[in-house]
N, CA and C atoms as an extended XYZ file, in Angstrom:
495
Properties=species:S:1:pos:R:3:atomname:S:1:resname:S:1:resid:I:1 pbc="F F F"
N        31.377      169.044      -78.379 N   MET     1
C        32.260      167.939      -78.415 CA  MET     1
C        32.657      167.971      -76.960 C   MET     1
N        32.586      166.644      -76.621 N   ASN     2
C        32.274      165.688      -75.615 CA  ASN     2
C        34.160      166.055      -74.693 C   ASN     2
N        34.903      166.144      -74.435 N   ASP     3
C        36.311      165.881      -74.423 CA  ASP     3
C        36.617      164.852      -72.426 C   ASP     3
N        35.517      164.777      -72.269 N   LYS     4
C        35.549      163.692      -70.834 CA  LYS     4
C        36.165      162.456      -71.393 C   LYS     4
N        36.990      162.326      -70.444 N   GLY     5
C        37.781      160.852      -70.523 CA  GLY     5
C        39.053      160.680      -71.309 C   GLY     5
N        39.409      161.659      -71.756 N   MET     6
C        40.423      162.240      -72.725 CA  MET     6
C        41.498      161.942      -72.493 C   MET     6
N        41.648      162.573      -71.316 N   MET     7
C        43.281      163.037      -70.895 CA  MET     7
C        43.371      161.175      -69.871 C   MET     7
N        42.682      160.456      -69.610 N   THR     8
C        42.388      158.711      -69.317 CA  THR     8
C        42.879      158.196      -70.241 C   THR     8
N        42.421      157.800      -71.948 N   ILE     9
C        42.659      157.303      -72.607 CA  ILE     9
C        44.614      158.312      -72.973 C   ILE     9
N        44.661      159.358      -73.504 N   GLU    10
C        45.957      159.638      -73.589 CA  GLU    10
C        47.022      159.186      -72.627 C   GLU    10
N        46.795      159.126      -71.471 N   ALA    11
C        47.207      158.407      -70.280 CA  ALA    11
C        47.665      157.176      -70.638 C   ALA    11
N        46.476      156.149      -71.429 N   CYS    12
C        47.052      154.763      -71.191 CA  CYS    12
C        48.172      154.484      -72.066 C   CYS    12
N        48.288      155.453      -73.272 N   VAL    13
C        48.733      155.354      -74.534 CA  VAL    13
C        50.966      155.854      -74.154 C   VAL    13
N        50.622      156.905      -73.473 N   ILE    14
C        51.677      157.454      -73.132 CA  ILE    14
C        52.396      157.300      -72.091 C   ILE    14
N        51.751      156.671      -70.678 N   ILE    15
C        52.551      156.101      -69.754 CA  ILE    15
C        53.307      155.113      -70.338 C   ILE    15
N        52.709      153.956      -70.527 N   PRO    16
C        53.014      152.526      -71.358 CA  PRO    16
C        54.467      152.661      -72.326 C   PRO    16
N        54.193      154.226      -73.546 N   LEU    17
C        55.413      153.765      -73.763 CA  LEU    17
C        56.392      155.121      -73.409 C   LEU    17
N        56.229      155.764      -72.440 N   SER    18
C        57.117      156.117      -72.206 CA  SER    18
C        58.381      155.595      -71.029 C   SER    18
N        57.682      154.550      -70.372 N   ILE    19
C        58.108      153.641      -69.237 CA  ILE    19
C        59.008      152.847      -70.418 C   ILE    19
N        58.437      151.841      -70.999 N   PHE    20
C        59.001      151.334      -72.235 CA  PHE    20
C        59.743      151.493      -73.165 C   PHE    20
N        60.076      153.004      -73.044 N   LEU    21
C        61.368      153.601      -74.186 CA  LEU    21
C        62.684      153.936      -72.343 C   LEU    21
N        62.265      154.313      -71.492 N   SER    22
C        62.988      154.394      -70.750 CA  SER    22
C        63.733      153.569      -70.109 C   SER    22
N        63.336      152.189      -69.803 N   ILE    23
C        64.141      150.585      -69.889 CA  ILE    23
C        64.622      150.613      -70.405 C   ILE    23
N        64.281      150.638      -71.931 N   THR    24
C        65.096      150.297      -73.410 CA  THR    24
C        66.370      151.476      -73.096 C   THR    24
N        66.564      152.371      -72.980 N   ILE    25
C        67.506      153.585      -72.794 CA  ILE    25
C        68.718      152.771      -71.721 C   ILE    25
N        67.700      152.387      -70.699 N   LEU    26
C        68.866      152.013      -69.344 CA  LEU    26
C        69.057      150.592      -69.726 C   LEU    26
N        68.905      149.939      -71.003 N   TRP    27
C        69.438      148.886      -71.332 CA  TRP    27
C        70.893      148.652      -71.975 C   TRP    27
N        70.375      149.793      -72.752 N   ILE    28
C        71.129      149.480      -73.759 CA  ILE    28
C        72.273      150.736      -73.330 C   ILE    28
N        71.964      151.679      -72.899 N   GLY    29
C        73.082      152.421      -71.886 CA  GLY    29
C        73.947      151.326      -70.955 C   GLY    29
N        73.506      150.941      -70.410 N   ILE    30
C        74.030      149.480      -69.574 CA  ILE    30
C        74.786      148.446      -70.633 C   ILE    30
N        74.639      148.175      -71.445 N   MET    31
C        75.269      147.041      -72.407 CA  MET    31
C        76.638      147.688      -72.546 C   MET    31
N        76.248      149.226      -73.493 N   VAL    32
C        77.228      150.525      -73.500 CA  VAL    32
C        78.287      150.688      -72.282 C   VAL    32
N        78.218      150.939      -71.471 N   TYR    33
C        78.880      150.725      -69.977 CA  TYR    33
C        79.749      149.299      -70.237 C   TYR    33
N        78.624      148.402      -70.256 N   ASN    34
C        79.724      146.744      -69.813 CA  ASN    34
C        80.754      147.147      -71.434 C   ASN    34
N        80.437      147.075      -72.434 N   ARG    35
C        80.903      146.632      -73.317 CA  ARG    35
C        82.745      148.082      -73.657 C   ARG    35
N        81.830      149.121      -73.032 N   THR    36
C        83.605      150.084      -72.849 CA  THR    36
C        84.663      149.533      -71.278 C   THR    36
N        83.857      148.979      -70.634 N   ALA    37
C        84.627      148.724      -69.438 CA  ALA    37
C        85.065      147.212      -69.705 C   ALA    37
N        84.786      146.045      -70.669 N   ILE    38
C        85.669      145.257      -71.143 CA  ILE    38
C        86.748      145.700      -72.481 C   ILE    38
N        86.183      147.054      -73.143 N   ASP    39
C        87.017      147.397      -74.190 CA  ASP    39
C        88.639      147.629      -73.271 C   ASP    39
N        88.400      148.992      -72.131 N   TYR    40
C        89.071      149.409      -71.461 CA  TYR    40
C        90.375      147.712      -70.215 C   TYR    40
N        89.465      147.258      -70.142 N   ALA    41
C        90.146      146.118      -69.457 CA  ALA    41
C        90.984      145.049      -70.228 C   ALA    41
N        90.355      144.751      -71.628 N   VAL    42
C        91.403      144.356      -72.696 CA  VAL    42
C        92.629      145.133      -73.108 C   VAL    42
N        92.165      146.436      -73.595 N   SER    43
C        93.806      147.207      -73.893 CA  SER    43
C        94.703      147.280      -72.497 C   SER    43
N        94.290      147.702      -71.345 N   GLY    44
C        94.997      147.776      -70.178 CA  GLY    44
C        95.907      146.651      -69.866 C   GLY    44
N        95.213      145.220      -70.406 N   GLY    45
C        95.880      143.891      -70.369 CA  GLY    45
C        97.235      144.045      -71.300 C   GLY    45
N        97.059      144.476      -72.480 N   LEU    46
C        97.748      144.166      -73.090 CA  LEU    46
C        98.582      145.044      -73.435 C   LEU    46
N        98.559      146.624      -72.932 N   ILE    47
C        99.724      147.261      -72.432 CA  ILE    47
C       100.866      146.857      -71.599 C   ILE    47
N       100.615      146.332      -70.824 N   TYR    48
C       100.661      145.496      -69.694 CA  TYR    48
C       102.387      144.523      -70.367 C   TYR    48
N       101.255      143.932      -71.423 N   GLY    49
C       101.328      142.685      -71.603 CA  GLY    49
C       103.160      143.009      -72.853 C   GLY    49
N       102.840      144.025      -73.243 N   GLY    50
C       103.767      144.869      -74.031 CA  GLY    50
C       104.941      144.809      -73.718 C   GLY    50
N       104.378      145.479      -71.855 N   GLN    51
C       105.789      145.926      -71.084 CA  GLN    51
C       106.182      145.130      -70.682 C   GLN    51
N       106.089      143.404      -70.607 N   ILE    52
C       106.696      142.939      -70.309 CA  ILE    52
C       107.340      141.558      -71.035 C   ILE    52
N       107.065      141.920      -72.357 N   ALA    53
C       107.351      141.055      -73.415 CA  ALA    53
C       108.906      140.944      -73.615 C   ALA    53
N       109.420      141.149      -72.822 N   ASP    54
C       110.709      140.068      -72.484 CA  ASP    54
C       110.616      138.655      -72.176 C   ASP    54
N       109.776      138.386      -71.444 N   LYS    55
C       109.031      137.390      -70.100 CA  LYS    55
C       108.904      136.338      -71.610 C   LYS    55
N       109.106      134.916      -71.071 N   ASP    56
C       108.060      134.191      -71.772 CA  ASP    56
C       106.991      133.975      -72.228 C   ASP    56
N       106.579      132.974      -72.588 N   ASN    57
C       105.083      133.289      -73.401 CA  ASN    57
C       103.913      133.102      -72.410 C   ASN    57
N       104.324      132.099      -71.325 N   GLU    58
C       103.227      131.595      -70.539 CA  GLU    58
C       103.366      132.610      -69.528 C   GLU    58
N       104.507      133.262      -69.066 N   THR    59
C       104.223      134.564      -68.007 CA  THR    59
C       103.516      135.180      -68.698 C   THR    59
N       103.833      135.937      -70.348 N   VAL    60
C       103.704      136.614      -70.526 CA  VAL    60
C       101.866      137.044      -70.626 C   VAL    60
N       101.257      135.605      -70.688 N   CYS    61
C        99.359      135.336      -70.956 CA  CYS    61
C        99.098      135.412      -69.558 C   CYS    61
N        99.868      134.888      -68.205 N   ARG    62
C        99.035      134.543      -67.450 CA  ARG    62
C        99.203      136.210      -66.758 C   ARG    62
N       100.027      136.925      -67.109 N   GLU    63
C       100.640      138.143      -66.435 CA  GLU    63
C        98.812      139.134      -66.819 C   GLU    63
N        99.009      139.080      -68.361 N   VAL    64
C        98.037      139.553      -69.778 CA  VAL    64
C        96.485      138.857      -68.826 C   VAL    64
N        96.630      137.823      -68.548 N   ARG    65
C        95.249      137.474      -67.889 CA  ARG    65
C        94.785      138.047      -66.752 C   ARG    65
N        96.088      138.072      -65.666 N   LEU    66
C        95.174      138.403      -64.195 CA  LEU    66
C        95.733      140.075      -64.602 C   LEU    66
N        96.070      141.150      -65.191 N   LYS    67
C        95.982      142.081      -65.109 CA  LYS    67
C        94.607      142.998      -65.489 C   LYS    67
N        93.629      141.988      -67.085 N   THR    68
C        92.625      142.192      -67.436 CA  THR    68
C        91.460      141.598      -66.599 C   THR    68
N        91.750      140.698      -65.761 N   ALA    69
C        90.812      140.186      -64.630 CA  ALA    69
C        90.352      141.406      -63.432 C   ALA    69
N        92.152      142.105      -63.125 N   GLU    70
C        91.956      143.020      -62.246 CA  GLU    70
C        91.021      144.628      -62.560 C   GLU    70
N        91.660      145.136      -63.722 N   LEU    71
C        91.048      145.599      -64.497 CA  LEU    71
C        89.520      145.681      -64.670 C   LEU    71
N        88.993      144.727      -64.560 N   LEU    72
C        87.662      144.361      -64.815 CA  LEU    72
C        86.956      144.046      -63.359 C   LEU    72
N        87.553      143.873      -62.658 N   LYS    73
C        87.192      143.328      -61.293 CA  LYS    73
C        86.135      144.375      -60.750 C   LYS    73
N        85.103      143.790      -60.740 N   ASP    74
C        83.576      144.922      -60.127 CA  ASP    74
C        82.983      145.509      -60.595 C   ASP    74
N        83.463      145.719      -61.857 N   ARG    75
C        82.985      146.929      -63.015 CA  ARG    75
C        81.699      146.615      -63.666 C   ARG    75
N        81.222      145.306      -64.067 N   LEU    76
C        80.291      145.057      -65.334 CA  LEU    76
C        78.823      144.860      -64.460 C   LEU    76
N        78.101      145.261      -64.723 N   VAL    77
C        76.672      145.185      -64.959 CA  VAL    77
C        75.799      143.963      -65.596 C   VAL    77
N        75.066      143.290      -64.566 N   LEU    78
C        74.402      142.629      -65.348 CA  LEU    78
C        75.033      141.061      -66.130 C   LEU    78
N        76.019      141.145      -65.532 N   VAL    79
C        76.974      140.135      -66.601 CA  VAL    79
C        77.595      139.077      -65.986 C   VAL    79
N        77.668      138.000      -66.341 N   GLY    80
C        78.575      136.420      -65.765 CA  GLY    80
C        79.884      136.650      -65.958 C   GLY    80
N        80.118      135.753      -65.457 N   GLU    81
C        81.540      135.637      -65.467 CA  GLU    81
C        82.231      135.497      -66.958 C   GLU    81
N        83.219      136.421      -66.789 N   PRO    82
C        83.660      136.708      -69.016 CA  PRO    82
C        84.565      135.649      -68.550 C   PRO    82
N        84.593      135.457      -69.632 N   GLN    83
C        86.008      134.548      -70.345 CA  GLN    83
C        87.607      134.845      -70.905 C   GLN    83
N        88.320      134.827      -70.350 N   ILE    84
C        89.688      135.788      -70.751 CA  ILE    84
C        90.542      134.771      -71.609 C   ILE    84
N        91.168      134.556      -72.840 N   THR    85
C        92.130      133.948      -73.437 CA  THR    85
C        93.150      135.039      -74.120 C   THR    85
N        93.872      134.726      -74.049 N   VAL    86
C        95.824      135.218      -74.463 CA  VAL    86
C        96.447      134.471      -75.427 C   VAL    86
N        97.008      134.776      -76.220 N   SER    87
C        97.602      133.916      -77.167 CA  SER    87
C        99.066      135.058      -77.204 C   SER    87
N       100.004      134.074      -77.401 N   VAL    88
C       101.323      134.573      -77.165 CA  VAL    88
C       101.836      134.220      -78.494 C   VAL    88
N       102.178      134.455      -79.691 N   GLU    89
C       103.442      134.219      -80.516 CA  GLU    89
C       104.951      135.051      -81.046 C   GLU    89
N       105.383      135.063      -81.833 N   PHE    90
C       106.763      135.814      -82.031 CA  PHE    90
C       106.134      137.601      -82.174 C   PHE    90
N       105.560      137.831      -82.853 N   GLY    91
C       105.364      138.979      -83.045 CA  GLY    91
C       104.131      139.775      -82.242 C   GLY    91
N       102.938      139.276      -81.996 N   ASN    92
C       101.875      139.919      -81.630 CA  ASN    92
C       101.538      138.816      -80.197 C   ASN    92
N       101.037      139.789      -79.438 N   ILE    93
C        99.593      139.446      -78.476 CA  ILE    93
C        98.286      139.483      -78.134 C   ILE    93
N        98.247      138.338      -78.691 N   GLU    94
C        96.061      138.687      -78.630 CA  GLU    94
C        95.403      138.525      -77.587 C   GLU    94
N        94.591      139.064      -77.203 N   SER    95
C        93.763      139.088      -75.545 CA  SER    95
C        91.767      138.806      -76.371 C   SER    95
N        91.478      137.915      -75.915 N   ARG    96
C        89.692      137.806      -76.404 CA  ARG    96
C        89.490      137.593      -74.891 C   ARG    96
N        88.342      138.335      -74.882 N   LEU    97
C        87.437      138.153      -73.462 CA  LEU    97
C        85.762      138.224      -74.244 C   LEU    97
N        85.372      137.095      -73.657 N   GLU    98
C        84.088      136.810      -74.208 CA  GLU    98
C        83.768      136.674      -72.976 C   GLU    98
N        82.307      137.818      -72.837 N   ALA    99
C        80.939      137.933      -72.236 CA  ALA    99
C        79.981      137.910      -72.593 C   ALA    99
N        78.367      137.895      -71.458 N   SER   100
C        77.188      138.025      -72.376 CA  SER   100
C        76.308      138.566      -70.619 C   SER   100
N        75.220      139.287      -72.077 N   MET   101
C        74.305      140.150      -70.444 CA  MET   101
C        73.508      139.595      -71.494 C   MET   101
N        71.965      139.150      -70.311 N   ASP   102
C        71.270      139.360      -70.592 CA  ASP   102
C        70.104      140.186      -70.842 C   ASP   102
N        69.776      139.848      -72.071 N   SER   103
C        68.899      141.190      -72.478 CA  SER   103
C        67.305      141.511      -71.571 C   SER   103
N        66.663      142.147      -71.521 N   PRO   104
C        65.704      142.918      -70.641 CA  PRO   104
C        64.526      141.601      -71.285 C   PRO   104
N        63.496      141.270      -70.318 N   PRO   105
C        62.420      140.625      -70.800 CA  PRO   105
C        60.989      141.410      -71.265 C   PRO   105
N        61.407      141.964      -72.324 N   VAL   106
C        60.067      142.679      -72.950 CA  VAL   106
C        59.922      142.195      -74.223 C   VAL   106
N        58.381      141.375      -74.178 N   PRO   107
C        58.605      140.600      -75.245 CA  PRO   107
C        57.905      141.915      -76.905 C   PRO   107
N        57.185      142.682      -75.911 N   ALA   108
C        56.630      143.325      -76.944 CA  ALA   108
C        57.822      143.879      -78.046 C   ALA   108
N        59.372      144.003      -78.053 N   MET   109
C        60.294      144.779      -78.484 CA  MET   109
C        60.567      144.392      -79.397 C   MET   109
N        60.536      142.841      -79.980 N   GLY   110
C        60.708      142.815      -81.026 CA  GLY   110
C        62.078      141.636      -81.391 C   GLY   110
N        62.563      141.953      -82.514 N   GLU   111
C        64.073      141.730      -82.989 CA  GLU   111
C        65.149      142.589      -81.958 C   GLU   111
N        65.215      143.985      -81.697 N   LEU   112
C        65.951      144.122      -81.260 CA  LEU   112
C        66.267      142.875      -79.310 C   LEU   112
N        65.344      142.692      -78.966 N   PHE   113
C        64.926      142.100      -77.523 CA  PHE   113
C        64.901      140.379      -77.798 C   PHE   113
N        65.383      139.641      -79.168 N   LYS   114
C        64.988      138.695      -79.881 CA  LYS   114
C        66.004      137.836      -79.266 C   LYS   114
N        67.151      138.073      -78.850 N   ALA   115
C        67.935      137.247      -78.443 CA  ALA   115
C        68.634      137.158      -76.785 C   ALA   115
N        68.196      135.516      -76.489 N   LYS   116
C        68.329      136.141      -75.020 CA  LYS   116
C        69.502      136.513      -74.371 C   LYS   116
N        70.874      136.533      -74.454 N   THR   117
C        71.802      137.285      -74.370 CA  THR   117
C        72.204      138.036      -75.490 C   THR   117
N        72.834      139.526      -74.617 N   TRP   118
C        73.465      139.839      -75.943 CA  TRP   118
C        74.981      139.647      -75.655 C   TRP   118
N        75.575      139.356      -76.842 N   ASP   119
C        77.391      139.693      -76.700 CA  ASP   119
C        78.114      140.368      -76.512 C   ASP   119
N        78.805      140.225      -75.432 N   LEU   120
C        80.235      141.404      -75.477 CA  LEU   120
C        81.645      141.595      -75.747 C   LEU   120
N        81.666      140.049      -76.386 N   GLY   121
C        82.596      140.213      -76.909 CA  GLY   121
C        83.974      141.031      -77.322 C   GLY   121
N        85.192      141.183      -77.402 N   VAL   122
C        86.172      142.038      -77.805 CA  VAL   122
C        87.857      140.766      -78.035 C   VAL   122
N        88.105      141.422      -79.198 N   THR   123
C        89.164      140.834      -79.642 CA  THR   123
C        90.379      141.910      -79.944 C   THR   123
N        91.600      141.938      -79.525 N   LYS   124
C        92.617      142.570      -79.504 CA  LYS   124
C        93.938      142.201      -79.570 C   LYS   124
N        94.465      142.931      -80.539 N   LYS   125
C        95.918      142.488      -80.705 CA  LYS   125
C        97.352      143.724      -80.644 C   LYS   125
N        98.273      143.426      -79.762 N   VAL   126
C        99.180      144.145      -79.619 CA  VAL   126
C       100.858      143.887      -80.450 C   VAL   126
N       101.666      144.433      -81.015 N   ARG   127
C       102.949      144.064      -81.344 CA  ARG   127
C       103.810      143.832      -80.479 C   ARG   127
N       103.877      142.785      -80.214 N   ARG   128
C       105.640      142.301      -79.431 CA  ARG   128
C       106.433      142.601      -79.899 C   ARG   128
N       106.429      143.630      -79.175 N   GLU   129
C       108.361      144.468      -79.561 CA  GLU   129
C       109.327      143.641      -77.637 C   GLU   129
N       110.169      143.093      -78.579 N   ARG   130
C       111.212      142.983      -77.564 CA  ARG   130
C       112.117      144.213      -77.777 C   ARG   130
N       113.366      144.299      -75.921 N   ARG   131
C       113.517      145.103      -75.743 CA  ARG   131
C       114.714      145.726      -76.904 C   ARG   131
N       114.728      144.493      -77.547 N   SER   132
C       116.248      144.077      -78.711 CA  SER   132
C       115.964      145.308      -79.630 C   SER   132
N       114.959      144.619      -80.034 N   GLN   133
C       113.815      145.296      -81.425 CA  GLN   133
C       113.841      146.898      -81.146 C   GLN   133
N       113.334      147.276      -79.920 N   VAL   134
C       113.116      148.650      -79.796 CA  VAL   134
C       114.632      149.341      -79.670 C   VAL   134
N       115.722      148.925      -78.937 N   ILE   135
C       116.784      149.610      -79.250 CA  ILE   135
C       117.656      149.992      -80.725 C   ILE   135
N       116.723      148.913      -81.677 N   ARG   136
C       117.294      148.835      -83.120 CA  ARG   136
C       116.841      149.918      -83.471 C   ARG   136
N       115.321      149.603      -83.052 N   LEU   137
C       114.422      150.943      -83.915 CA  LEU   137
C       114.766      152.530      -83.199 C   LEU   137
N       115.119      152.304      -82.348 N   ILE   138
C       115.418      153.935      -81.701 CA  ILE   138
C       117.237      153.871      -82.646 C   ILE   138
N       117.750      152.907      -82.215 N   HIS   139
C       119.140      153.589      -83.263 CA  HIS   139
C       118.967      153.580      -84.926 C   HIS   139
N       118.297      153.125      -85.504 N   ARG   140
C       117.942      153.978      -86.374 CA  ARG   140
C       116.673      155.281      -86.676 C   ARG   140
N       116.013      155.197      -85.961 N   LEU   141
C       115.955      156.387      -86.236 CA  LEU   141
C       116.676      158.112      -85.155 C   LEU   141
N       117.066      157.411      -84.667 N   ASP   142
C       118.216      158.331      -84.183 CA  ASP   142
C       119.523      158.388      -85.575 C   ASP   142
N       120.196      157.732      -86.428 N   MET   143
C       120.324      158.096      -87.164 CA  MET   143
C       119.893      158.581      -88.880 C   MET   143
N       118.615      158.541      -88.695 N   ALA   144
C       117.997      158.806      -90.030 CA  ALA   144
C       117.561      160.251      -89.449 C   ALA   144
N       117.717      160.664      -88.290 N   ALA   145
C       117.896      162.629      -87.839 CA  ALA   145
C       118.815      162.927      -87.866 C   ALA   145
N       119.778      162.065      -87.775 N   LYS   146
C       121.215      162.684      -87.829 CA  LYS   146
C       120.820      162.796      -89.525 C   LYS   146
N       121.419      162.645      -90.307 N   GLU   147
C       121.059      162.330      -91.401 CA  GLU   147
C       120.288      163.594      -92.227 C   GLU   147
N       119.063      163.193      -91.373 N   ALA   148
C       118.141      164.698      -91.918 CA  ALA   148
C       118.445      165.997      -91.068 C   ALA   148
N       118.928      166.256      -90.330 N   GLY   149
C       119.461      167.041      -89.591 CA  GLY   149
C       121.296      167.591      -90.248 C   GLY   149
N       121.973      166.639      -90.730 N   LYS   150
C       122.788      167.068      -91.936 CA  LYS   150
C       122.029      168.449      -92.542 C   LYS   150
N       121.398      167.570      -93.823 N   GLU   151
C       120.927      167.849      -94.676 CA  GLU   151
C       119.855      169.166      -94.771 C   GLU   151
N       118.977      169.097      -93.365 N   ILE   152
C       118.377      170.308      -93.225 CA  ILE   152
C       119.294      171.597      -92.751 C   ILE   152
N       120.170      171.561      -91.872 N   SER   153
C       121.388      172.776      -91.423 CA  SER   153
C       122.214      173.136      -92.576 C   SER   153
N       121.955      172.136      -94.365 N   GLY   154
C       122.703      172.555      -95.128 CA  GLY   154
C       122.026      173.209      -95.726 C   GLY   154
N       120.779      173.182      -96.164 N   GLU   155
C       119.745      173.379      -96.551 CA  GLU   155
C       119.701      175.309      -95.896 C   GLU   155
N       119.563      175.273      -94.918 N   VAL   156
C       119.275      176.488      -93.671 CA  VAL   156
C       120.367      177.297      -94.100 C   VAL   156
N       121.682      177.059      -94.148 N   SER   157
C       122.775      177.427      -94.099 CA  SER   157
C       122.595      178.163      -95.439 C   SER   157
N       122.066      177.585      -96.158 N   GLU   158
C       122.142      178.498      -97.827 CA  GLU   158
C       121.545      179.478      -97.899 C   GLU   158
N       120.502      179.483      -97.555 N   GLU   159
C       119.110      179.795      -96.975 CA  GLU   159
C       119.998      181.382      -96.766 C   GLU   159
N       120.064      181.467      -95.230 N   GLU   160
C       120.751      182.513      -94.543 CA  GLU   160
C       121.869      183.194      -95.655 C   GLU   160
N       122.956      182.345      -96.272 N   GLY   161
C       123.735      183.276      -96.939 CA  GLY   161
C       122.576      183.986      -97.898 C   GLY   161
N       121.616      183.198      -98.817 N   ILE   162
C       121.415      184.117      -99.468 CA  ILE   162
C       120.534      185.311      -99.299 C   ILE   162
N       120.027      185.840      -97.223 N   GLN   163
C       119.083      186.616      -97.031 CA  GLN   163
C       120.171      187.403      -96.899 C   GLN   163
N       121.362      187.401      -96.492 N   SER   164
C       122.534      188.160      -95.927 CA  SER   164
C       123.289      188.448      -97.237 C   SER   164
N       123.137      188.571      -98.318 N   GLU   165
C       123.362      189.601      -99.586 CA  GLU   165
C       122.975      190.063      -99.794 C   GLU   165
């Protein structure tokens, strides 16, 4: 059996396939990185918005948008300018960040790279707690803990009394 030229044929199949898989893994890794950076920025902006919840709606919207943009600055790879939308209602702060990333120009990949861009949009919502609401909640929790403490201390005394006899 003559194996002459067999390595050349194998290399013609394996090298393009390995390059294709490497590029695909690289692009998907960049997409996951971008999605994580966007998620982090939106979450950080909403946490900051929760801290300034006592301010008026316009101020909260502006500050959350600025904080999100600050956390996202120079972090995205191969993504155009993201659009940040913030809406503030009585009990909620909602932030939506829309961005798109160009998909790799690989015509042989079919369905995965069929779209020209990949959507990286994230929407998150946080409850808007004002200081007066938080103070009332702490007061209710404090009262519940005191009532539970009395019940627990009563049960413990009975158990200690039984053990001492």
